[in-house]
C-alpha positions in Angstrom: -1.4 -7.1 -13.4 0.1 -10.4 -14.7 -0.1 -12.8 -11.8 0.7 -16.5 -12.2 -1.4 -18.7 -9.9 1.4 -19.4 -7.4 1.9 -15.7 -6.8 -1.8 -14.8 -6.5 -3.1 -13.5 -3.2 -6.9 -13.6 -2.5 -7.0 -13.6 1.3 -8.8 -10.4 2.0 -7.4 -10.2 5.6 -3.8 -10.2 4.3 -4.7 -7.7 1.5 -6.1 -5.4 4.2 -3.0 -5.9 6.2 -0.8 -4.9 3.3 -2.8 -1.7 2.7 -2.7 -0.8 6.4 1.1 -1.4 6.7 2.0 0.3 3.4 -0.6 3.1 2.9 1.3 5.4 0.6 -0.2 4.6 -2.8 0.0 5.5 -6.4 -3.4 6.9 -7.4 -4.2 6.6 -11.1 -7.1 8.0 -13.1 -7.9 8.4 -16.8 -8.5 12.0 -17.6 -9.4 13.6 -20.9 -5.7 14.1 -21.7 -4.9 10.5 -20.8 -3.6 8.6 -17.7 -2.5 10.7 -14.8 -1.2 9.7 -11.4 -0.4 11.1 -8.0 1.2 9.8 -4.8 -0.9 10.0 -1.6 -1.6 8.0 1.6 -4.9 6.1 1.6 -6.6 4.4 4.5 -9.2 1.7 4.7 -12.5 3.0 6.1 -13.6 1.6 9.5 -15.8 -1.0 7.9 -13.0 -1.8 5.3 -15.5 -1.4 2.4 -13.8 1.7 1.0 -10.6 3.7 0.9 -10.4 7.3 2.1 -8.0 10.1 1.6 -7.7 13.8 0.6 -5.9 15.9 -2.0 -5.6 19.5 -3.1 -9.0 20.8 -4.3 -7.4 22.0 -7.5 -5.9 18.6 -8.3 -7.4 17.5 -11.7 -7.5 14.0 -10.4 -10.2 15.0 -7.9 -13.3 14.2 -10.0 -16.4 12.5 -8.7 -17.8 9.3 -10.1 -14.5 8.5 -11.9 -13.0 5.0 -11.9 -9.6 4.9 -10.2 -6.7 2.5 -9.6 -4.7 2.6 -6.4 -1.4 0.7 -6.2 0.1 -0.2 -2.9 3.7 -1.4 -2.8 5.0 -3.6 0.0 8.7 -4.4 0.5 10.7 -5.5 -2.6 14.3 -6.5 -3.3 16.7 -7.9 -5.9 17.3 -11.7 -5.5 20.7 -12.8 -6.5 21.3 -16.2 -8.0 24.5 -16.4 -5.8 22.1 -17.1 -2.9 21.0 -20.4 -4.5 22.7 -23.7 -4.3 23.4 -23.6 -8.1 24.7 -20.9 -10.4 22.6 -22.3 -13.3 19.7 -19.9 -12.7 19.0 -16.2 -13.1 18.4 -13.1 -10.9 14.8 -12.1 -10.0 12.9 -9.5 -8.0 10.7 -10.4 -5.0 7.9 -8.0 -4.1 4.4 -7.4 -2.7 1.8 -5.4 -4.6 -1.9 -4.7 -4.2 -4.1 -3.1 -6.9 -7.4 -1.6 -5.7 -10.0 -0.4 -8.2 -13.1 1.6 -7.4 -15.2 4.7 -7.9 -14.3 8.1 -6.5 -16.9 10.0 -4.4 -16.1 13.6 -3.2 -16.8 14.2 0.5 -18.2 17.4 2.2 -16.2 19.5 4.6 -17.4 17.7 7.7 -16.5 14.3 6.3 -13.1 15.7 5.1 -12.3 16.9 8.7 -13.2 13.4 10.0 -10.7 11.8 7.5 -8.0 14.3 8.6 -8.6 13.5 12.3 -8.5 9.7 11.6 -5.3 10.1 9.6 -3.5 11.9 12.3 -4.6 9.3 14.9 -3.4 6.5 12.5 0.0 8.0 11.6 1.1 9.7 14.8 2.9 7.6 17.3 1.2 6.6 20.5 3.5 8.8 22.5 2.8 11.9 20.3 1.0 14.9 21.9 -0.1 16.2 18.5 -3.8 16.0 17.8 -6.2 17.3 15.1 -7.1 20.1 17.5 -3.5 21.3 18.0 -3.4 23.9 15.3 -5.4 27.1 15.9 -8.9 27.2 14.4 -8.0 29.9 11.8 -5.0 27.8 10.6 -7.2 24.8 10.1 -9.9 26.7 8.4 -7.4 28.2 5.9 -6.0 24.7 5.1 -9.4 23.0 4.9 -10.4 25.5 2.2 -7.6 24.1 0.0 -8.3 20.4 0.2 -11.1 18.0 -0.4 -11.7 14.5 1.1 -12.8 11.6 -1.0 -13.9 8.0 -0.7 -13.3 5.2 -3.1 -16.2 2.7 -3.1 -17.1 -0.5 -5.0 -13.7 -1.8 -4.4 -12.1 -4.8 -6.2 -8.6 -6.1 -5.4 -5.9 -7.8 -7.3 -2.9 -8.7 -5.2 0.5 -10.4 -6.0 3.0 -11.7 -3.6 6.1 -12.9 -5.5 8.1 -14.4 -2.6 10.0 -17.4 -4.2 7.0 -19.7 -3.9 8.0 -21.3 -7.2 11.4 -22.4 -5.7 12.3 -25.4 -3.5 11.9 -24.9 0.2 15.6 -24.9 0.9 16.3 -22.3 -1.7 13.5 -20.1 -0.1 15.3 -20.5 3.2 18.6 -19.4 1.7 16.9 -16.3 0.2 15.4 -15.4 3.6 18.8 -15.8 5.4 20.5 -13.6 2.8 17.8 -10.9 3.0 18.1 -10.8 6.8 21.9 -10.3 6.5 21.8 -7.2 4.2 21.2 -4.8 7.1 18.5 -2.9 5.3 15.0 -2.7 6.9 13.1 -3.3 3.7 15.0 -6.5 3.0 14.4 -7.7 6.5 10.7 -6.8 6.1 10.6 -8.8 2.9 12.2 -11.8 4.7 9.5 -11.6 7.4 6.8 -11.7 4.7 8.5 -14.7 3.1 8.5 -16.5 6.4 4.8 -15.7 6.9 3.5 -16.6 3.4 5.7 -19.6 2.9 5.2 -20.7 6.5 8.9 -21.1 7.1 10.8 -21.0 10.4 14.6 -20.4 10.3 16.3 -22.2 13.1 
């Protein structure tokens, strides 16, 4: 990923925060027939040293000891030059992206069940009555036979946060104000990240 210095993110805590908040990833692997990808949710392990997930056991991407790339997308949006104080500039796109590289390890049935239980706890709302034990045992057994859990270890991260850091502070404030006015949650989310990363308060 091409990343100019002013857009580079190396703070591991923020990288983990991005993965935790936007866990639906593009999972890429290089098979014999070439590059292949799928789209799946991935979670950081409890010690944050690996990523865990599951997929259909017949998925060709499910191969042990293969190198994989997982791409996490945060909020993104078109940035109009009409938001600037001058029209002598061009449009751009602000976004947040994390690339995680590592090695895939296939997990056994017990470990797979643990991942499923942790995933339900993570994604279900606090008020939800649904638990891993809610479906009948025969239903769970039938479904577990069709999936396999995996862990991605030896992680390395490359992260980019393109949030107008290369523009003057007042221009960044204008972009934040315009994003907040659009009415779309993703743009509002992007504006919040701009405030956080640029350490900006809008009065």
